[in-house]
C-alpha positions in Angstrom: 0.0 0.0 0.0 1.1 3.5 -0.7 0.3 6.4 1.7 0.5 10.1 1.5 3.8 10.1 3.4 5.4 7.7 0.8 5.2 10.2 -2.0 8.0 12.7 -2.6 8.0 15.8 -4.8 9.4 15.0 -8.2 8.9 11.3 -7.8 7.8 9.5 -11.0 5.8 6.4 -11.6 5.6 4.6 -15.0 2.8 2.4 -16.1 2.9 -0.7 -18.3 2.2 -0.2 -21.9 -0.9 -0.9 -24.0 -1.3 -1.1 -27.8 -4.7 0.1 -29.1 -6.4 -1.8 -31.8 -8.8 -0.4 -34.4 -11.5 -2.7 -32.9 -11.0 -1.2 -29.4 -11.1 2.3 -30.7 -14.4 1.7 -32.7 -16.0 -0.2 -29.8 -15.4 2.7 -27.4 -16.5 5.5 -29.7 -19.7 3.7 -30.8 -20.8 3.9 -27.2 -19.3 7.2 -26.0 -18.1 9.5 -28.9 -19.8 8.5 -32.2 -18.2 10.8 -34.7 -17.2 9.7 -38.2 -13.5 10.4 -37.7 -13.6 7.9 -34.8 -16.1 5.3 -36.1 -15.5 5.0 -39.8 -11.9 4.5 -41.2 -13.0 5.6 -44.8 -14.8 8.7 -43.6 -12.0 9.5 -41.3 -9.6 9.9 -44.3 -11.7 12.9 -45.4 -11.3 14.7 -42.1 -8.6 16.8 -40.5 -7.3 13.6 -38.9 -6.7 12.0 -42.4 -7.4 8.6 -40.8 -9.1 6.9 -37.9 -8.4 8.6 -34.5 -9.2 7.4 -31.1 -11.4 9.6 -29.0 -9.5 11.8 -26.5 -11.8 10.4 -23.9 -10.8 6.9 -24.8 -7.1 7.8 -24.5 -7.9 9.4 -21.2 -9.8 6.4 -20.0 -7.0 4.1 -20.9 -4.6 6.5 -19.1 -6.6 6.1 -16.0 -6.6 2.3 -16.3 -2.8 2.2 -16.8 -2.2 4.4 -13.8 -4.6 2.3 -11.7 -2.7 -0.8 -12.6 0.7 0.8 -11.8 2.6 1.1 -8.6 0.7 4.4 -7.8 -2.5 2.3 -8.1 -1.6 0.6 -4.8 -2.7 3.8 -3.0 -4.5 3.1 0.3 -8.2 3.5 -0.3 -7.5 3.9 -4.1 -6.8 7.0 -6.2 -9.6 9.4 -5.2 -9.8 12.1 -7.8 -10.6 15.7 -6.7 -10.2 17.7 -9.9 -8.5 17.7 -13.3 -6.7 20.8 -14.7 -4.9 21.5 -18.0 -6.1 18.4 -19.8 -4.9 18.4 -23.4 -4.6 16.0 -26.4 -1.8 17.4 -28.5 -1.7 14.5 -30.9 -4.4 12.0 -32.0 -4.0 8.4 -30.9 -4.2 5.9 -33.8 -4.8 2.2 -34.2 -1.6 0.4 -33.4 -0.2 3.1 -31.1 1.4 1.8 -27.9 0.8 4.1 -24.9 2.6 4.4 -21.6 1.9 6.8 -18.8 4.4 8.7 -16.6 3.0 10.3 -13.4 5.1 13.0 -11.7 4.3 14.3 -8.1 4.2 18.1 -8.4 2.9 19.1 -4.9 1.5 17.7 -1.7 -0.1 19.0 1.4 -2.2 17.7 4.3 -5.9 18.1 3.9 -7.3 21.1 5.8 -10.8 19.5 6.1 -10.1 15.8 6.4 -7.6 14.7 9.0 -5.8 11.6 7.9 -5.7 12.6 4.2 -3.4 14.5 2.0 -3.9 16.2 -1.3 -1.4 15.3 -4.0 -1.1 17.3 -7.2 0.3 15.1 -10.0 1.0 15.4 -13.7 0.0 12.5 -16.0 1.7 12.3 -19.4 0.7 9.6 -21.8 3.1 9.0 -24.7 3.0 6.8 -27.7 5.8 4.6 -29.1 7.4 7.6 -30.8 7.5 9.5 -27.5 4.8 11.9 -28.7 2.3 13.1 -26.1 -1.2 11.7 -26.6 -2.7 13.1 -23.4 -1.4 15.3 -20.6 -3.2 16.5 -17.5 -2.7 17.8 -14.0 -5.0 16.5 -11.3 -5.3 16.5 -7.5 -6.0 13.3 -5.7 -6.8 12.4 -2.1 -4.4 10.0 -0.5 -4.8 8.4 2.9 -2.1 9.2 5.5 -0.4 6.3 7.2 -1.6 7.6 10.6 -5.2 6.5 9.9 -4.3 3.2 8.4 -4.8 1.3 11.7 -8.0 3.2 12.6 -11.5 2.6 11.2 -12.0 3.3 7.5 -12.2 7.0 7.1 -14.9 8.7 5.0 -14.7 11.8 2.9 -17.3 14.4 3.8 -16.2 16.9 1.3 -13.2 17.8 -0.8 -10.9 20.7 -0.1 
């Protein structure tokens, strides 16, 4: 288990990698982002993308999964998101792209409203096999402090 106290400023975590198939991309967008440049390879060639592109939301969802399955995903009580800032998709993700996530700890502080928790600001950068950024964001997460690990399970009344 990872606790608030275990994280250091500048610390980095790396996920495993995942290669996206055309079938995965189309299955996701049919349900969540049904636009022709995501769903139809032939129609996508006639768009600004000049070919099939994964939804940014798919790339972001895969990013979350890769982080949850990484060492950082061993956080006590899970990775409890508070907010996302500066989310961007500078380059489309394509079928066959292999993605990996790097998470960097930018800041951390004890929670002002929830004793036993800390707020950690992290930057997530998902890169493809060519080291091009597919998605990047900064977010704040709640992380349990070691001091409450032996107590009853804490609950979050509100985010600060």
